[in-house]
N, C-alpha and C positions, 0 to 999 in steps of 0.2 A: 316704868316713867310718867303715869300720870293721867295728864289733862294736856292733849294740842289741841289749842284752839285759831281755828284760822278764821278770817276775816278780809274778806275782797272788797276793793272797794278803789273809784275812779280818783286820780288826779285833777283836781280844780274841775269837777262834772258838772252841767250845768243845774242838776236837781240832785237835792239829799239824795238818797239811797235809804231804806228802811233798815233798820238799827234792830238787833234786839234788844229791849230793854235790861240793865245789871239786874243781875239776880233773878232773871226770867226762866234761864235754861241752865244754866250752872251759878249755884247759890256759893257767893264770891264771900260771903261773912265768914271768918272764921277760917278763910281760905290759904294755905302756906305755899307761897310762892319759892321756885329755885332759885337763892341765891347765885348757886353756883353755876350758872350757861355762861357756856362760850360763843361769841357770834362771829364768824369769818365768813366773808361780804367780795366776791369778786361780780362788781354790778354789770359789768357782761351778763353773765354763765348762772351763778348759783350762789346761796344764800346756805350755809350750816350755822346750825343750832347744838351745839353738843353740851350736854349734863358732864362738869365734873366733878360726880360723887361716885361712891361706888360703882355704880353702872351705868353702860357705855348706852346713852340712850343718846341720838339724832334724829334730828330733823333738818331733812336737802332741801328748799327750798329753788326748783330751775325758773328761771326768770321766760326766757324763750325756747320752748312754749311753754306755760305755766305746768307747771307740778309741785308736788308733794310727798319726801317717803320718810317715814317716821321709821328708824329700825331700834332695834334695841340689842344690844352684845352682838352687832353684826347681822342679824337676821333682823328681816324686812317684816316690820309687825304692822301696817298700814299703808297704801299707794292711793295718794290721787290725782286722777287724770295721768293713768301712766300710759293710757292707748293712747292719748292728746289730741280728743275729740271735744272737751269742752270747749265749745267758744262763748267768747265775751260779744255782748253790743252795749253798743254807747248810745248815749241818748246825743243826739242832733239836734240843733235848728233845723226849723220845716222850711223847704226851699219859698222864696220871696213869691209870691203868685204873682204871676206873669199877666198881663193888659192884651185882652185879645184885639 
């Protein structure tokens, strides 16, 4: 299956989140990307990313509650937030100070 890289971010956030610079963790120079990917999405529930190469690699992203499962040949090899305990906190504008 190779590398599955996950980046979580807000849509239209108030402040930009920290992002790992390119080539900091995964050296992208010479990285071969799998052109044989099939993406099937149901916006209400899940997105399935599957490899069309010889090995059956699949990544399932569950939207609500958020979770990710990576499997190979039908066997789960990595699960992220499987117990649904991950809590996302978003930036919110400070409430206006009320005068006394």
